[in-house]
N, C-alpha and C positions, 0 to 999 in steps of 0.2 A: 538572418533570422534569429530572433531572440530565443533563449533557452525555453522559456515558457511556451512559445509558439511551437517549438519542436516537440515538447512534451504533449501538447494538444494534438499535433499531427500524428505522433506515435500512437496515441490512444485511438484516433480515427483509423489509422492504417491497420491496427490490430483488429478493430471491429470489422473492417472490410474483409480482412483475411478470414476471420471466423465465418462471415456470411458466405464467402466463396467456397470454403471447405464444406459448409453445410449444403450448399447448392450442388456441389460435386457429389456428395454422399447421396442426396435425394435423387439425383439424375443418373446415377451409375447404372441402374437397371431400368429398362423401359420395356413396355409390353411389345411383344412381337408384332411387327408391322407398323408400329408407331414411331414417329420421328422425335428424337429427344429434344428438349428445350435448349439444352446446352451440350456442346461437344466436350466430353470429359478430358480428352487429350489437351485441347486448347485451354480449358479451365485449369488443368494441372500446370501447364506452362505459366499461366498468369499467377497461380498460387506461388509457384517457385520464384517468380520475379518479385512478388510482394514480400515474400520471406527475405529475399536478398535486400530489398529496400529497407525493410524493418531492421534488419541486422546492421546495416550501414548507419541508420539513424540512431540506433541504440549505442553504437560505438562512438558516434559524435557526441551524444549526450554524456556518456561515461567520461570521455576525454575532457569535455568541458567541465564536468563536475569535479574531476581530479585536479584540474588546473586553475580553478576559480576559488578564491578565498571568500569566506563569509564569516564574520565575527572571529577572526584569527585562526580559523581552521578551513580546510577545503570543503566545498559543497558535499563531496562524497562522504567525508567524515561527519559532517553535520547531518546528513540523511541517515547514516548509520546510528549516530547518537540519538536522533529523534526516535528511531525505532526502539533503541534500548530504553529510552525514557518512557515510551508508551508501555513497554513490557513491565518495567518497574512499577509504573502507576497502576497497571491492571493488577499486579500481584499484591501491592500494598492495599489497594481498594478492597480486595477480597478479605484481607485480615479484619476489616472493620464492618463487613457486611454479613456477619454471622447471624444465623437464624436464632433468635433468642426466645421464640415462642415457648419452647420447652421450659425455659427458665421462669417465664411468667405464668404459665398455665399448669405447671406441674403440681402434683398433690403435695401438701405440706409435709407429710411424713417421708416422702421420697425426694424432697427438694435437695438439690446439690448446688452449692454455690460455685460458680465459675468465676475465676479471677484472671484477668488478662496478664500475661507475662510482661507486656510493655503497655504503658499508658496510651490509650487511644488518641489522646491529644498530641502525643509525640508523633504518632503515625500520621495524623491529620496534618500536622505542621510540615512533616517531610513531604507529604503529597502536595501541599501548597507550593513548597519550594521547587519540587520537580516540575509542577505545572508551569510555574513562572519560567523556568529554564527551557521547557519544551516550547512554550509560546514564543519566547525570544528567538530560539533557533528556527522555528517554523516561519516566523516573520522574516528573518534574515534569508532563509531559503527562498521564500516567495519573492522578496525584493530582488534577489539575484536572478531569479527565473525571468523576470520581466525587464531587467536592465543589462543582463549579460548576453553577448552575442554567442551563438553556437559556433564552436570551433570546427572549421571545415576539414 
């Protein structure tokens, strides 16, 4: 099985688990004299099996990510790095998304000039470079997901 297929399966398994937990919760109590739609004990056993299956799949995925290289680093490192890049990008984007309506619509006698401490063009250029790096890593990760076999 390819890594990408395992990731898709993991998502599906987690979704099934969530539905099973919700069904168990919804059928825990039944009106006296009524027959429950599901047996809670049986459902709990199936939930526990599903949790075990998900854990095993997660471990295989993690092992594969740790042992597979993408762009001279492991997939695990690339995934962490992409997360860091996204965080940096979000923080830098906030620097240049300031609300300037007070600057534009303030009264003349109370106008205060705000001067950025760093040229916004420099921040924009850094954002562009980080975006390029993030896209490159994302592409490497996706390529690996659909070409690398899951480690058993």
